[in-house]
ROTORDO-271597 format. One record per residue: residue in one letter; y, z, x of N, C-alpha, C in turn. Coordinates in steps of 0.05 Angstrom, whole numbers, plus 5000, padded with zeros to 4 digits. Atoms other than C-alpha are relative to their C-alpha. Layout:
N
AYZXYZXYZX ...
***
This chain:
536
M500450225003061183139406503149895018 V496250084990067782749446499449714998 L500850355013068982079422501749945025 D499650154978071081529464502849824995 R497550195027079081339447499549835022 E500450094987077780789495499349734973 N500850315027073880449424501150064977 I498650065022078580609374502749895012 M499550185001083080109358502650025005 T498049974984089180059379502150034968 E498649955033093080029298499050304996 N500249705015088780629293501650265020 R498349884976093681079354502450144977 Y497049885014099581559318500350165022 D498849754988104881829349499150304983 T500949865022103682239288497450054993 I501750005030098082409237500150244984 I500549745028100182909169497149924985 V503449985022093383059135501250184987 G499449865032095283239063503749854994 G497450115005100282929023501850134986 G497949835015103183438987502850015005 I496449915005110283678991501750075019 A499549864966109583979063499549645012 G500650294988106583339086502049804990 L499350165002110982829052502250045021 T498050074981116883159083500650015038 A500250084971113783159151500549715002 T501850074999112082629145502549674990 V497050165002119482259122501350155021 Y498749914982123682559171498349845025 L500850154983117682359220501149595015 A499750295002119081619201503249875000 R497650094992125681619200501349995032 A498649914968126881909279498049835003 G501250284988123481169287496850065014 K502450024994116381519299497149884984 K502350145019109181109287498050294989 V500549755016106581669228497549854980 L501449985022100581679179499150245004 L499349935019100581999122496749974989 I502450025020093382119100498650304961 E500049765039091582489020497549825000 K503050035017084982518997500449954980 N500350105030087182438927502149725001 R500350345002088981688900504350014997 E496149984998097181968883499750335024 L499449744992100282468917501250164999 G499749905006104783048918498550324990 G502149705006098683598906502450124967 L498549775032102884178861502849774994 V497250145002108883668862499549774992 N501150354999106283128810500550004975 S499650255020106782798752497649824991 F501450134998102282468711500549954965 S499250075023102182058643497249914983 R503249965016096282148579500949934964 H499950075017096681778507503850044996 G496350005004105381708514501050315011 F498049764980106682438542499150125030 H500449994983107682578599500850375007 F501149815009105583258628500850175042 D499749984958107183638714497050215001 A501449754989100683868743499250205020 G499349654990103484438783501450074985 V498549805019109384718781502349894976 R498750055043113984658715503549955006 A496849995006121684658746499650105027 L499049924970123284698819503650255003 E498649854991128385198852501549875018 N499750084985133584968898499350125026 A500749784972133585608949501149875021 G498350174972139085158996498349865017 I501150114978133684709013499549644989 I500550115012131484238968501649644997 L497750165001138383918952500849875014 P497850264971141183779023497649995007 M502850244997133983539032500749794996 L498950255020135982938982502049955006 K497850074980142382959020500349875018 D499750174975140582749076497849885010 L501950094993135882389071501049664970 N499450175015140382009022498549924965 I502850135034135281968953502150114977 D497849965028138581968888498350104984 L502150085027134282298837503150224978 Q500049815031136882448775498450314994 V501249685008136483198758501150074979 V498149815035138283628689499550255015 K499149745004139184418691497049984983 S503049885017131484738669500550294991 P499349775020133985328623497250224993 V502149955009129685788617499650334971 S498949625025127586368560496650225005 V502249674997123387108562500350054979 G500849945035119787408497497350125014 I501949855006115887848486500150044964 A500350075025113387958412501349844991 N497250095021118587768367501949995016 E496950134987124687778425500149855017 I501050324983124987198450503850035009 L497950004985131587178495500649775022 N500550334995134586498523502550125026 I498349824984137386718596503349695007 E497050215000145286278601500950105039 N497349924969148386688670499150325007 V499549764994148987328712498850184976 E499649775005150687718657496950024980 S501550095014144687468609496750285006 L500749774988141988068654500050244987 N500149885018144088608606498449854974 A500850215038141488148546496650175009 Y503250025001134188308579499650285007 R500549634993134789058601500250044963 D499449965031137789068524496849984984 L503949955013130688808501498250125004 L501549804988127289218550499450194976 K499049805008130889808515499550014971 R499649865028129189648447496949914991 L502549995001121889518449499150255022 Y500349774982120990088501501650085005 S497849824992126690618488498950335003 E500649664980121991298513500649905032 S500349914976123390918577504250015012 D498050064986130990848589500450035022 Q498950044978132691018642498949915029 D500950024974127190768681500449725005 I498750174990129090128656503549975014 D497650014984136490238682498850005027 E499049994957133490388756498649755004 V501450364997128289668745501749825002 I498350165004134589288729502150125022 K498849884974138989668786499349885019 T501350114980133889388827499749645008 I499850255004133388728802502949775010 R495450054990142488628810498550085026 R500350004970140688938882498849695019 I500950144992136188328892501749704995 M497650405003140387758866501550015012 K497549974983145887968915498849915025 Y500950204972141187888971498449754992 M502450334999137787208945503749784994 N497850104997145787058939500949875017 V501049974972146087149009497649825014 L501650124975140186809037499849774996 Y500150304999140486198996503349954997 G496550025007149186219003500549765009 V497850234977150385649059497249794991 E500950185004146385019047497450005033 N502349924967139785049106500449805023 P498750264976142284839167499449805011 L501350244990135984439185500749814980 F500150274983137483919145504249904988 K496950195004144983809162500549905032 D499450044968146683479222501750215005 L496749794991151284049260501249965021 K498650164974153083589311501649805002 R498050095023156883159264501650214994 D498749795036158383729211500550295011 T497349884988162984179251499550194984 S499449955017165984319200498150244983 F501849915015160784609167499450285013 I500949764980158785099229502250224997 F498549844994165385419233500750104967 R499649805023167185519165498150194989 K500749955022161285689133497050135007 L502749854991154185789174501350315020 L499749844996157486159226501650384996 P499449805031161386729167497550055000 W502349935008154886719139496950145015 L502749954990149686889194500250335011 P501849755008151187689195500150084974 K500649915025150887719133497849964993 F502650145002145187389125497550195020 L501749914989141887769182500050265003 L500849745010143288449155498950114960 T500749955019140788219092497449865007 I502449975010133987959116499150345022 G501049794987133588749149499050074974 K501949875017133689059076498649694979 V502150045016129788529047497350085004 N503149934981123588689094500050275005 R501049785007123989419073499849994977 M500750045017122689149007497149914999 R502550064997115288939019498250194986 L501849845016112389338983499549934978 P500450155039107689138924500550144977 V498649995033111189138864499050204985 E500949805011105989618833500550095001 E499249714986106790168880503250065002 Y496449904992115090058879499150154967 L500749895024113690108796498750224988 D500349674999109890648802499750145007 A499149824995113390988823502550034983 V496850015026119590848770499049874986 V500350045032116590648707498150154993 S502049775011112091208678498649844978 N502450185020109590708619498649935008 Q502150174991104390408634500349594983 S499950265014105089768583502949955010 L497550114982112389708608500449925025 N501450094972109689618672498349815015 D502550285006105189118649501549744996 I499150245031109788748616501849775019 I498950034976114088658688499549805028 T501750034981108488518728498349854999 Q502750165009102688228695500449695012 H498850205005105487538708500649865027 F501149934972105087638786498349965021 F502549994971100687548835499550165008 K500049684987097588168856499749985027 N499349944974100188548911502649825000 T497450104985106588178915501850034997 P497549805002112188388944502150074980 T498450065021117088658910502449874995 F499150164995122188318937500349684991 F503450265015117987658917500850094969 A499849965023117587878854501949984974 L498750065015122588098822503749935013 S497450184995127487578853500249724973 Y500350245030125087238783503349854985 F497750125015131087288749502449815016 S498250094987135786978805499249664998 L500850414999130986368804498949944979 Y499250085022131186358732502449694996 L498350005007137286198733501249695029 D500050264974136685578798498149784988 Y502450205007130785278765500849714993 F499050275005132584528759496849854991 Y501450085006128583878731500449795004 P501350334999127083178761500149854968 V501650215012128582718711497849794988 G503650084993121882358691498750285006 G502549805006117582958711500850095026 V498849834968117983398774498149725013 G501350254982112182738809503249825015 K497550114984119882558817501650005037 L498249764976122482828877496349895023 S502850134970113882678918501649654997 E500050334997114981898892503249925010 A497750034985122181868922499250095025 L501849964977118782198982498849805016 E500750344995114281638979501349765015 N497750274996118981018977501350125023 K499750044974122081319037499549955013 I502850084969116281399076499949725016 V499950334987115380699071502849774993 E497950014990122380559076500549965017 F499949914975123180779143496649955012 G502050084998116080439154497050165017 G501949744998111581119158497549884983 I502650085027103980869132499050154997 I500349675020100981339077496549774990 R502850145012093381149067497650204981 K501949825019090181499000497749985003 S503149885002083481698977498149995017 T499749884974082481899047498650295015 T500149754992079382519072499049995026 I500649994971079182769143497250195000 I501949675000072983209151499050055032 R501449904983072183209226503450055025 V498850074982077983439282500250065021 Y501049894976076983499358503050025012 P498449864982082983799383500149825038 A499950164974081083639454501449695010 D498750314993081282979456501249764976 K497550055011085782889399501049794983 T502250085024081882569338499050114987 V501049875030080082579275498649894992 T502250295016074282249234500850044967 D498850025027075682079158496649984997 D503550025013069482049104499149855013 K500250344997069281309110498450085045 Q500049994960067281559201501649785008 R497450054993074581209219501950055016 S498049824973077381549277502749855015 Y498150004997083981599279501250125032 S498949714974088081899350503150044996 Y496949965007094082169353501550105023 N498849814977099382559394501350224996 N499749665024100883129347499149834980 L500850105032098183209282501050294993 I498549815016100983549231498550144974 W502649995016094983979190502950034973 A498749945032099384029105498450074989 A501650005016092584119080499350344996 D501849755001088084669064499350145028 L499649964992088585099117496550225014 K501650004995082585369118496949825004 T502350104997078184809117501549925025 L498249994983082484679182498550055020 Y501549884991079485129210496250024996 K502550095005073284959179497849705021 I500850254988072084289210500849945029 T499250134980075784319275496850075024 D501749834986070684199338501650155015 P498950084978072884599398499149945018 I501650124972069484319454501449875011 N497549954979072484199509502350064998 L498650014999077284589498500650235027 T500849904982079985039550498950344990 D501449705003076285809552503250164993 V497749795018083386079527500749924984 V499850245020084385559484498150014981 R504349955018078085699451500250294992 A500449755005078386449448502149944985 K496949915022086486419413497849854972 F500150175020083085929363497750214984 E502249915012076186279354501550364974 A499049815016081386919330500749934978 V498950005026085186619282498949904989 R502250085012079586249264498750174973 N500249785012076786919236500950114974 K497149865027083287189202500149874988 I499350145017082786599168498950024983 E502249925014077086659150498950204974 S500749755007076787399133502450074973 N497250045018083787299083499849784979 R499849965021083287109012502349764991 G497650165018087686568966501250244987 S499349815014090986868923498649854974 E500150165035090286758842500249704997 S499750395021089585998808500650044970 V499150055022091985818741498249904995 F501250245030089485558675501549914983 S497450275019093285018642498149954986 L501050135024092884848580502149834999 F498350325007095384058560499849914978 L499250115028097583988485501649804987 E498050265011099283388452500749984974 V499249765036102783638385501149764989 D499250295027104583148321502350284996 E497649925003111183548320502149975009 P498450084983118483498338501250205017 L498849924969121583608407501450394985 E497549855015127484028363497850214976 H501149895013122384368320499650355025 F501349764973119984848397503250025002 G496549954985127984798418501850214980 K497249835009130485238364498350265005 I500349674997125985818383499450105030 A499350034980125585668460500749955020 N500750274985127385328519498249865011 G501250204997123484818544497450285025 H501649904978121085278610500450354986 F500549835024118585928564498350185010 F502149784996115386568595499950244982 Y500749765026112286968534497950195008 T502949794981107687588532499450074972 P500249975046104887608442499750235012 S500449635007104288418457501150195013 R498549914984108388868479498150235023 Q501249794975102989278498498050045031 G500550104978100789028566496450015004 L502050224988094388658609497850405005 G501949704985091289508632499249955020 K501850104980086089438670498549794979 T501150254993083888868638499849775012 H501650334988085688338680498850165032 R501750094984083888708751497350135000 Q502349924993079889258742497549854983 E502549975011075289058690498949755001 L500950404985075588288714497850035032 A502149974959072888528794497550194984 K502849775006066789028754498949804987 L500250185012065488388706498549875018 I501350274963065087948777497350105010 T502349864996060688418799497950125003 N502549985015055888508757499849754984 F500450365016055687828728497249914996 K502650035012048587808733498850034978 N499349735025049288408686500549964979 T498250045024053488198642499149754984 T500350285022051887778575502449855001 K497550225006055887228556501550064971 E499549875025058187558496501950225016 Q497849864980061488098539502049985010 V496850134981065387638576500949844976 L498050115014067387388522502050074973 D499449645006068788068495503649975011 W498349984986073488098555501949805000 L499350115000075787478559502550044969 D497850015021079187488480502950324997 R498449844996083088198504501749905017 F498850144973085087818562502549784994 I497650105007088287288531502250064974 A499249925019091387608475502350195001 L497849914992095588088517501649895030 N499150054963096487688578503049955002 T497350234999103187288594500049795009 F500950285000103386568583503749845026 E498650154996108286098632499549634973 I500650085027109185648574502949635011 S498250344999113084828589500249754985 I498550175018116784338548501149855010 P497750154989118483748587499949874983 G498050135010121183388533502750094985 L496150065004126783798529501150125026 K498249984971128583778588500849715010 D499650314994127583058587498349874972 K501250105034126582708514499249675012 A501650304989124282018545495750225012 L501649964981117882538566497649984984 A501750005023114982478490500649844987 P501150155022112582008440503750074983 P498349895015118281948383499350214983 G501249735011117382668345496150105000 K502049884990112182938380500450085016 T499249854985111683378429497650185025 G502949874972106783528507501850345002 M499449824993106284238525497650065021 I501849944971103284688582499150154989 I498749764999101985288576497250115016 S501949974971098685608634500850405004 L500449745002096186338650498849955040 L501849954970093586678720497149954991 A502850075007085986578737499050045017 D503449834973079386798772499149775015 Y500550245010077486298798495550095008 N503149885003070586718816499249954976 L501249915033070386908751499149644983 F499750305012069886108730498449855018 K501649984983064785958790497450154990 K501349925005061386428770498550014969 V500450065014060886228698498149655007 E500850154996059985518727496350024998 E503249934995053185778765498350054984 A502149905022050486078698499949794976 G500750285014051185398666500950004973 W498850045010055685448621504050094980 L497350084983062385318646502349884973 E498550005013064084898591500650044973 D499249845027063085288529502150315002 F496649975006067885738562502350035001 I496850214999073285268588501450104952 Q498750115026072785088507500150234982 E498749725004073485808487502550135007 M497249915001079585948526501249834984 E497750215004083085328511500050164956 G498849845027082385578433500750144988 K500149825000082586308438503650035017 I496950045002089986168469502449864980 I498650115034092285598411499750264980 K500149795027090286168366502350255007 V497749735006094886718392502349935014 I497850075008100286168405501350034974 S500950085029099385968343500150274979 D498949865020099886668303502450185010 S497349854993105886878344503349875000 V497349974989112686628374499749534986 Y499250255014109585778349497449984977 P502550055028105885778278499049714991 M500950215015106085068279498049965017 L501850154990101284958321498450074985 K503549905021096185198269499349754989 E501050175005096184478248501249705010 T499650254990099283928286498950085032 V501850244969095583868355497949924990 M501750235009092783278362497650105018 N502249924986089283318419501150245033 H498449794995088883828473496750015044 F501349884978085883898548500250205014 S498849674977085884428605499549915038 F500649854978085284548679500050015020 S501749765000081785058703499650055030 P500149884955081985428784497549855006 L501350244992076484928790500349805013 I498350275001080884338779501150015019 Y499449924982084784628815499249915033 H501350044968080984668880499049825009 H501650224985077084038878503049875005 R497550284993084583628867501550175015 I497950014974089183898912497950115038 G501149944959083684068970501250395010 S498249744991086784878957497450204994 S500949794991082385488981499250234973 G500249905026078885778908502549994984 G498450175024084785328868503250285007 A499349884986088785838908503949854996 I497350085002097085638883502349945018 V497749894980102085948935498850085027 G500349944986097386078990497350204996 W501449744997094286729012501050234976 E500849844995092187338981502350215006 F498349844984097987758998498850405003 Q500649764977095888379044500850255007 K498749714978097788969090500249785025 E500350094978096288449150499549694980 M500950184995097187759141499749725007 P499450084972094687209176501049725007 V497750194993100486759173501950095016 V497149914993108186819195499650154962 N498350035027111187169127502550205002 K497249924995117387409159501649845003 I498850335015123086909135502050045026 Q497150084964127387089215499349865010 I501250154971121686789258498349844976 A500550175024120486319195498049675020 D501150264979119885679253497050255022 R502850054985113485989280498049994991 S502250065029109085899213499349675013 V499850344988108985079243497650145017 L503350084972104585399297496850085001 T502850024996097985329318498650095026 P500449984970092985569369498349785014 L501550294987090484789377502049865018 P498750074983093884409434500949704988 S498250255016099383889390498649964986 V499349915035098284189321500050204997 Y496549975029103084369272497250054976 Q500650025014101284669211501750054976 A498850005013105284619147499649984967 G500349995022105584719073499150314987 Q499249735020103485319015497350155028 W501549864978098885549083500650095013 A497950054951103785569146502150184985 Y498549845013107986119099499550204984 S499649835028108286739055501250124996 P501150125037109186788994501549695011 A499850254981109586038998501449834972 G499150115029112385588939502049755007 V498450264991116484888941501249985016 P497050064976122785028977497850055031 M501049974970118385379042498349834991 S501650264991113084829032501149695021 I498450125003118884359035501150025048 L500249834985121484809101498349955010 T500349934980116384829139499249675003 G500750284989114484139141501549815014 K498350124976120783959171500550175028 M499749944967120284459218497849995020 A503450074981112884179239502249735006 S499250374992116683489244502850005027 K497850014984122483839283498350105033 K502049894956116884159348499449625005 I501050144985115083439346501949815009 
***
């Protein structure tokens, strides 16, 4: 089908259409709007931000996706470049295993972390020293990678001082470091198998990472902990600030609208209300699998169509990363009682035993043989999975007291979760029971360990499962960082060629966001959004 562009109303013609109002789409839109382009941002939800979003319930404010932000030499320079005054505070991190809790304050806290591990795994002194040595080396690499403000967010024609005093002296160190980083692409599980003989210690270090996370990306976590900050009012304030700037610059935003068809030969897209829009350029900042599913290659040249089919096959044969299960608690207990235990961003493992085979191998077998598995067997697995897991706990009120009612506390408890398991349970007809069981088990494990006050003070609770993340953000399999880590990724995953990540085989179509580059995150999503706008 080729639409008659002459019949499309003039007001539905745009220099650039951006599909997907997450942080990448917002970034691309704001820069194009600032450049004076006629731009339209289309978002399927009622609100913008995707995983960078906050919401309120009963006076409690929660973050729907990411719990804090990391600057990475990108976010703060972008805000400065756009003249956005976003009030932020530090988001200090704590880590805990069983009864051992460490508040991370600075680089020296790495020594305290080493000592914590040695107290728990005294038989693995040398192995722990080797891991800490690697983390230190990676922290030095991180200092180089993020050692200057990203030049994409600088006016290099006017800021010659930045070029000569910072950028040029930094470039040789950057190039040298990139080579070292690329040699640390081995999955962290394989690296630790060669270094750590104690399986429990191995698990404790790795089990809150996505499967096959590259060693460099995984063991950079200590640097990231020191870099975290939090917008006053919630993470969603970042998205809100960008939305306001788009409006200020004259950009057009259409929410609650889903694009259901892309006609690249005609440079036209159609939405779920059968409205058509014409573009000179298209930036796809949403789920990449959806783009290749809904694109009609009719009337493309044979060469372009062949390239498109090759990339589509590659995209379809890969899968997204794991998702998360997030439990939201409204607690009748003052914030300061929680603050005495740990910081407002807390990675906690109740047991020093580690998950072992419970997560990967047992789960894979359970999903494969689900038809022959009883409900009781699934719940037995769930018991062990919850008891041995690592949780990311966020208490927004400990970063901004206004985010919880006086004398009360809002808490978010998350853990990695497999979309396919929830889908199987849903198809079996007992998803609601499964989620209730999971919520109850998480509350019990956390209240039996680090936060005993939860036994009597939880007033209300609700959760987001991978199925909800899948439907809400339109992410294949509810994935939250894009692609599952494989030897051959369907997208660019080398930082020295990151600018190529925004290219597609389709004419005048670019891509941005968590699916465009791997491994993804908020800074990289912003960067790809900026790079896509720069191409245009």
